[in-house]
Every structure is written in C-alpha cells, then in structure tokens.
Backbone as a printed PyTorch tensor [residue, N CA C, xyz], in Angstrom:
tensor([[[  0.9150,  -1.2330,   0.0640],
         [ -0.2470,   0.0450,  -0.3970],
         [  1.0860,   1.2720,   0.0840]],

        [[  2.1960,   1.3110,   0.3850],
         [  3.0230,   2.3830,   0.8270],
         [  3.6490,   2.9410,  -0.7510]],

        [[  3.7440,   1.5210,  -1.1050],
         [  4.5010,   1.7750,  -2.6460],
         [  3.5320,   2.5510,  -3.5770]],

        [[  2.0130,   1.9550,  -3.6400],
         [  1.0160,   2.8430,  -4.2180],
         [  0.5700,   4.1600,  -3.9650]],

        [[  1.0060,   4.5410,  -2.8950],
         [  0.6470,   5.9350,  -2.2210],
         [  2.0900,   6.8030,  -2.9530]],

        [[  3.1820,   6.2740,  -2.6710],
         [  4.2950,   6.9130,  -3.4730],
         [  3.9790,   7.2300,  -4.9610]],

        [[  3.5360,   5.9370,  -5.8840],
         [  3.3410,   6.0450,  -7.2000],
         [  1.7800,   7.4890,  -7.5300]],

        [[  1.2170,   7.1660,  -6.4690],
         [ -0.1170,   8.2580,  -6.6320],
         [  0.3960,   9.6050,  -6.5240]],

        [[  1.4420,  10.0650,  -5.8290],
         [  1.8630,  11.0900,  -5.2410],
         [  2.9390,  11.5680,  -6.3230]],

        [[  3.6010,  10.7810,  -6.6790],
         [  4.5530,  10.7810,  -7.5870],
         [  3.6860,  11.4640,  -9.1440]],

        [[  2.7570,  10.7270,  -9.4630],
         [  1.8690,  10.9880, -10.5930],
         [  1.4010,  12.5010, -10.5260]],

        [[  0.6410,  12.4000,  -9.3710],
         [  0.2520,  13.8720,  -9.3900],
         [  1.1680,  15.0220,  -8.9580]],

        [[  2.1460,  14.6020,  -8.7840],
         [  3.3890,  15.9220,  -8.6010],
         [  4.0670,  15.9540, -10.2330]],

        [[  4.3970,  14.7930, -10.7340],
         [  4.8930,  14.6220, -12.0370],
         [  3.8300,  15.5220, -13.0070]],

        [[  2.7400,  15.3630, -13.0860],
         [  1.9860,  15.6370, -13.7260],
         [  1.6780,  17.1890, -13.5870]],

        [[  1.5670,  17.9410, -12.3760],
         [  1.4870,  19.1960, -12.2150],
         [  2.7240,  20.0760, -12.1990]],

        [[  3.9320,  19.1960, -11.9770],
         [  5.3600,  20.1220, -12.4170],
         [  5.3780,  20.1420, -13.8090]],

        [[  4.6940,  19.2060, -14.7770],
         [  5.3010,  18.9410, -15.8070],
         [  4.1960,  20.3900, -16.6270]],

        [[  3.1400,  20.9440, -15.6800],
         [  2.4920,  21.9040, -16.3330],
         [  3.0070,  22.7710, -15.8570]],

        [[  3.8160,  23.2280, -14.7940],
         [  4.3670,  24.2300, -14.0980],
         [  5.6700,  24.9200, -15.0060]],

        [[  5.9420,  23.6790, -15.1500],
         [  7.7250,  24.0290, -15.8030],
         [  7.2260,  24.3910, -17.2200]],

        [[  6.7050,  23.9130, -18.1060],
         [  6.3610,  24.2770, -19.4830],
         [  7.4560,  23.7040, -20.1210]],

        [[  7.6730,  23.7840, -21.6070],
         [  8.6060,  23.0540, -22.2630],
         [  8.2820,  21.6640, -22.5980]],

        [[  9.3260,  21.1400, -23.0850],
         [  9.2260,  19.7310, -23.3020],
         [  9.3920,  18.7810, -22.2230]],

        [[  8.4030,  18.1300, -22.3120],
         [  8.2580,  17.1460, -20.9580],
         [  9.0670,  15.9010, -21.0390]],

        [[  9.1240,  15.0860, -20.1750],
         [ 10.0520,  13.8890, -20.1040],
         [  9.2470,  12.6660, -20.2560]],

        [[  7.9790,  12.6410, -20.7570],
         [  6.8320,  11.6530, -20.9130],
         [  6.1640,  11.1670, -19.4830]],

        [[  5.2980,  10.3900, -19.7790],
         [  4.5570,   9.7310, -18.6870],
         [  5.4270,   9.1690, -17.5720]],

        [[  5.8990,   8.1380, -17.9700],
         [  6.8420,   7.6210, -16.8320],
         [  7.8700,   7.7910, -16.3430]],

        [[  8.6290,   8.8340, -17.0090],
         [  9.5230,   9.6860, -16.3100],
         [  9.0360,  10.5720, -15.5020]],

        [[  7.9700,  11.3370, -15.9850],
         [  7.2950,  12.3660, -15.1750],
         [  6.8230,  11.8150, -13.4520]],

        [[  6.2030,  10.4150, -13.6910],
         [  6.2030,   9.8690, -12.5260],
         [  7.4400,   9.5000, -11.6200]],

        [[  8.0820,   9.0980, -12.3370],
         [  9.6600,   8.8980, -11.6090],
         [ 10.1310,  10.3630, -11.1830]],

        [[  9.9990,  11.2150, -11.9890],
         [ 11.0820,  12.8470, -11.2160],
         [  9.8210,  13.0590, -10.4320]],

        [[  8.6080,  12.9220, -10.4850],
         [  7.3060,  13.0240,  -9.3490],
         [  7.7580,  12.6820,  -7.5930]],

        [[  8.1200,  11.0490,  -8.3070],
         [  8.6860,  10.0930,  -6.9130],
         [  9.6900,  10.6290,  -6.2190]],

        [[ 10.8800,  11.0190,  -7.1250],
         [ 12.2020,  11.5620,  -6.7160],
         [ 11.8660,  12.7810,  -5.9550]],

        [[ 11.4300,  13.4610,  -6.4940],
         [ 10.7850,  15.1210,  -5.9650],
         [ 10.4120,  15.1930,  -4.9310]],

        [[  9.5430,  13.9600,  -4.4060],
         [  8.8070,  13.7550,  -2.8630],
         [ 10.0840,  13.7230,  -2.2860]],

        [[ 11.1730,  12.6960,  -2.6450],
         [ 12.0110,  12.7750,  -1.6710],
         [ 13.2270,  13.9360,  -1.6160]],

        [[ 13.1900,  14.4920,  -2.1460],
         [ 13.9280,  15.6820,  -2.2780],
         [ 12.8500,  16.6210,  -1.4950]],

        [[ 11.7490,  17.0160,  -1.9860],
         [ 11.1340,  17.7390,  -1.2100],
         [ 11.0880,  17.3470,   0.2110]],

        [[ 10.9210,  15.9690,   0.5880],
         [ 11.0030,  15.8640,   1.8840],
         [ 12.0390,  16.3190,   3.0050]],

        [[ 13.1180,  15.8690,   2.1990],
         [ 14.7990,  16.0500,   2.3090],
         [ 14.7640,  17.3850,   2.7850]],

        [[ 14.2320,  18.5580,   1.6340],
         [ 14.6420,  19.9990,   2.0150],
         [ 13.7750,  20.4180,   3.0040]],

        [[ 12.6230,  19.7750,   3.2750],
         [ 11.7220,  20.4150,   4.2010],
         [ 12.5130,  20.1660,   5.5670]],

        [[ 12.7840,  18.8680,   5.8630],
         [ 13.2290,  18.4200,   7.2260],
         [ 14.6340,  18.9290,   7.4560]],

        [[ 15.0600,  19.5010,   6.2050],
         [ 16.8060,  20.2360,   6.8230],
         [ 16.2130,  21.5930,   7.2180]],

        [[ 14.9270,  22.0600,   6.8000],
         [ 14.5030,  23.4500,   7.1160],
         [ 13.6810,  23.5840,   8.4980]],

        [[ 13.4300,  22.3380,   9.3610],
         [ 13.2960,  22.0400,  10.2400],
         [ 11.7920,  21.5830,  10.5770]],

        [[ 10.6860,  21.6540,   9.1940],
         [  9.7270,  21.2790,   8.9870],
         [  9.2840,  19.7180,   9.2240]],

        [[  8.3480,  19.5210,   9.8690],
         [  8.0260,  17.8980,  10.3550],
         [  7.4330,  17.6050,   9.0110]],

        [[  7.3760,  16.1300,   9.1650],
         [  7.1350,  15.2040,   7.9500],
         [  5.5750,  14.4610,   7.7170]],

        [[  4.9410,  15.3030,   8.9900],
         [  3.3950,  15.2010,   8.9060],
         [  2.8110,  15.9840,   8.1250]],

        [[  1.8140,  15.9960,   7.7160],
         [  0.9460,  17.0580,   7.2080],
         [ -0.2450,  16.3630,   6.0090]],

        [[ -0.3960,  15.4710,   6.1200],
         [ -1.6120,  14.9160,   5.0580],
         [ -1.1830,  14.7220,   3.7170]],

        [[ -2.3950,  14.4020,   3.0210],
         [ -1.7900,  14.5970,   1.8520],
         [ -1.9120,  15.5060,   0.7120]],

        [[ -2.2390,  16.7490,   1.4320],
         [ -2.0770,  18.2480,   0.4430],
         [ -0.5380,  18.5580,   0.8890]],

        [[ -0.4190,  18.3380,   1.9040],
         [  1.3400,  18.5360,   2.4140],
         [  1.8360,  18.0580,   1.5730]],

        [[  1.8710,  16.5200,   1.5060],
         [  2.6380,  15.7030,   1.0240],
         [  2.9140,  16.2540,  -0.7350]],

        [[  1.6130,  16.4740,  -1.4380],
         [  1.9420,  16.5860,  -2.5820],
         [  2.5020,  17.7280,  -2.9900]],

        [[  2.2450,  18.7590,  -2.1410],
         [  3.0300,  20.5260,  -2.2220],
         [  4.4320,  20.1070,  -2.2090]],

        [[  4.7760,  19.2710,  -1.2490],
         [  6.3830,  18.9730,  -0.9560],
         [  6.6710,  18.2210,  -2.0860]],

        [[  6.1730,  17.3780,  -2.6540],
         [  6.5190,  16.5480,  -3.6510],
         [  6.5570,  17.4240,  -4.9870]],

        [[  5.5190,  18.4730,  -5.0890],
         [  5.4780,  19.3850,  -6.4010],
         [  6.7560,  19.8940,  -6.1030]],

        [[  7.1510,  20.3340,  -4.6990],
         [  8.3560,  21.4530,  -4.6090],
         [  9.7810,  20.6860,  -4.9270]],

        [[  9.6340,  19.7380,  -4.4800],
         [ 10.9360,  18.7400,  -4.8290],
         [ 10.9800,  18.4820,  -6.0160]],

        [[  9.9660,  18.2540,  -7.1240],
         [  9.9410,  17.9610,  -8.1470],
         [ 10.4690,  18.8340,  -9.3030]],

        [[  9.9980,  20.3070,  -8.8420],
         [ 10.3570,  21.3780,  -9.7450],
         [ 12.0630,  21.5660,  -9.3710]],

        [[ 12.4320,  21.3700,  -8.1500],
         [ 13.6130,  21.5070,  -8.1080],
         [ 14.7450,  20.8720,  -9.2070]],

        [[ 14.0550,  19.4690,  -8.7570],
         [ 14.7460,  18.5130,  -9.5650],
         [ 14.5570,  18.4560, -11.1180]],

        [[ 13.6020,  19.1610, -11.4730],
         [ 13.3530,  19.4860, -13.0970],
         [ 14.0060,  20.3120, -13.4970]],

        [[ 14.5170,  21.1540, -12.5590],
         [ 15.7900,  22.5790, -12.7520],
         [ 17.0380,  22.0950, -12.9570]],

        [[ 17.1300,  21.1300, -11.7240],
         [ 18.6690,  20.4800, -11.7860],
         [ 19.0360,  19.6600, -13.1770]],

        [[ 17.7120,  19.0010, -13.5530],
         [ 17.9480,  17.8730, -14.6240],
         [ 18.1330,  18.8970, -15.8790]],

        [[ 17.3700,  20.1700, -15.9970],
         [ 17.7740,  21.0270, -17.0680],
         [ 18.8520,  21.5880, -17.6520]],

        [[ 19.0860,  21.9980, -16.2160],
         [ 20.8090,  22.5500, -16.0750],
         [ 21.4390,  21.2470, -16.5320]],

        [[ 21.7300,  20.1090, -16.6360],
         [ 22.4210,  19.3910, -16.4850],
         [ 22.6400,  18.6660, -18.0870]],

        [[ 21.3330,  18.6500, -18.6950],
         [ 21.1700,  18.1080, -19.8490],
         [ 21.1910,  19.4720, -20.8460]],

        [[ 20.8170,  20.4750, -20.3240],
         [ 21.0210,  21.6230, -21.3820],
         [ 19.1680,  21.5980, -21.8590]],

        [[ 18.2820,  20.9690, -21.5130],
         [ 17.1060,  21.1250, -21.9430],
         [ 16.5070,  22.4720, -21.3730]],

        [[ 16.5460,  23.3950, -22.0270],
         [ 15.7890,  24.5390, -21.0830],
         [ 14.7850,  25.0400, -22.0630]],

        [[ 13.4450,  25.4720, -21.3060],
         [ 12.7270,  26.0050, -21.6550],
         [ 12.6730,  27.5700, -22.3670]],

        [[ 12.1310,  28.0980, -23.4150],
         [ 11.9890,  29.2230, -23.6550],
         [ 11.3260,  30.2740, -23.0110]],

        [[ 10.0010,  29.4050, -22.1380],
         [  9.0630,  30.4550, -21.4360],
         [  9.4970,  30.4390, -20.0720]],

        [[ 10.5870,  30.3900, -19.6260],
         [ 10.8010,  30.5540, -18.3260],
         [ 10.9670,  31.6070, -17.7360]]])
C-alpha cells in the first residue's frame, strides 16, 4: 500500500510539475519517476529546514511538487534542456 501511495503522489506531482515548468516534457513514466524522486528531495529539503514530515495528503503533494520542480530545474541545467518560456 505504501508503494501505491508513492506512485499516486508521484503521478500527481509529476503531472503538475510538467504543467508548471512548461517546455518539452520527459514523458508519462519519467514524470512519475521525477515526481517520486521529487517527493524525496522535497521531504529532505523540508526536514533540513526544520519542518515536520507530517501534514497529510495536501502537504505531501505540495512538498513533492516543490521537490520535483527543483529536480526538474537541476535536470534541465545538466542536460541543457531549457524552456524558452521560463
């Protein structure tokens, strides 16, 4: 059940991040992966800032989106895939 939760959060975060970031996407599967890894990155950032890891579904999705945005920015810097609409 825990893995299913991360896939759902990753799917939502990846989809929303794809819409927020514009430009060429990475595809459905890669968006889910970026969303899941983004959730981990976002959780790490929030814990580093001193925020608790508990907050429910909305909090988890917002943190996952923030982490996915940071991860997408880093991926675009590394791969040179930049959007002209940033």
